[in-house]
C-alpha positions in Angstrom: 25.1 1.7 7.7 28.5 0.0 7.7 29.1 -3.2 5.9 29.1 -6.3 8.2 32.5 -8.1 8.1 32.4 -11.6 6.6 34.1 -14.7 8.0 35.0 -17.8 6.1 33.3 -21.0 7.3 34.0 -24.5 5.9 31.0 -26.8 5.8 30.5 -30.3 4.4 27.9 -30.7 1.6 25.8 -32.5 4.2 26.0 -29.5 6.6 25.1 -27.2 3.7 22.1 -29.3 2.9 21.0 -29.5 6.5 21.2 -25.7 6.9 19.3 -25.1 3.7 16.5 -27.5 4.9 16.4 -25.8 8.3 16.0 -22.3 6.8 13.5 -23.6 4.3 11.5 -25.1 7.1 11.7 -22.0 9.3 10.5 -19.8 6.4 8.0 -21.9 4.5 6.8 -24.8 6.7 7.0 -23.8 10.3 3.5 -23.2 11.8 4.7 -21.0 14.6 3.5 -17.5 13.8 6.4 -15.8 15.6 8.8 -17.4 13.1 7.7 -14.7 10.7 10.4 -12.4 12.2 13.0 -14.7 10.6 11.2 -14.9 7.3 11.9 -11.3 6.3 15.5 -11.2 7.5 17.9 -10.0 4.9 20.8 -11.7 6.8 19.0 -15.1 6.8 18.2 -14.6 3.1 21.9 -13.7 2.4 23.1 -16.8 4.3 20.6 -18.9 2.3 21.9 -17.6 -1.0 25.5 -18.4 0.0 24.4 -22.0 1.0 22.6 -22.5 -2.3 25.7 -21.1 -4.2 27.9 -23.5 -2.3 25.7 -26.6 -2.8 26.6 -29.4 -5.1 23.0 -30.1 -5.9 22.7 -29.0 -9.5 18.9 -28.4 -9.6 19.0 -25.9 -6.6 19.1 -22.9 -8.8 16.1 -24.1 -10.9 14.1 -25.0 -7.9 14.5 -21.7 -6.1 14.5 -19.4 -9.1 10.7 -19.8 -9.7 7.4 -19.2 -8.0 6.3 -21.6 -5.2 2.5 -21.4 -4.7 2.5 -23.7 -1.7 5.2 -21.7 0.1 3.3 -18.5 -0.9 0.0 -19.7 0.6 1.8 -20.8 3.8 3.6 -17.4 4.1 0.4 -15.5 3.5 -1.4 -17.4 6.2 1.4 -16.9 8.6 1.7 -13.2 7.9 -2.1 -12.8 8.2 -2.3 -14.7 11.4 0.3 -12.3 12.9 -1.5 -9.2 11.4 -4.9 -10.4 12.9 -3.2 -10.8 16.3 -1.9 -7.2 16.0 -5.3 -5.9 14.9 -4.0 -5.0 11.4 -5.8 -5.7 8.1 -5.0 -8.8 6.2 -2.9 -9.1 3.1 -5.0 -10.2 0.1 -2.2 -11.7 -1.9 1.6 -11.8 -1.9 1.8 -9.7 -5.0 0.1 -6.7 -3.2 2.4 -7.0 -0.2 5.3 -4.5 -0.4 7.8 -6.8 1.4 6.8 -10.0 -0.5 10.1 -10.4 -2.3 12.0 -10.4 1.1 9.6 -12.8 2.8 9.4 -15.1 -0.2 13.1 -15.1 -0.9 14.6 -17.1 -2.7 11.4 -17.8 -4.6 9.9 -15.4 -7.1 6.7 -13.5 -6.3 
């Protein structure tokens, strides 16, 4: 697979914060089951990493570089709701899910 070319974008700190909040909401708070397709996106995860790295909020690294049990519970419920709809077996816990790190990114599993 070829490397995707990058483009430089200039954002204010307010715009960076707004985009981080939007991605966080989409991944870890949105109740819409179909939003799960964005939760495991490597491109969204990469964009989120770049936003965090560009942020002037000093505690961002500490906040995201840890486990988040609330986000984990929400993600597990969203994934299992989708799996039930598809007639697949449920995931017992995030640690046993092979794609957990991608879906829970940037949090630790």
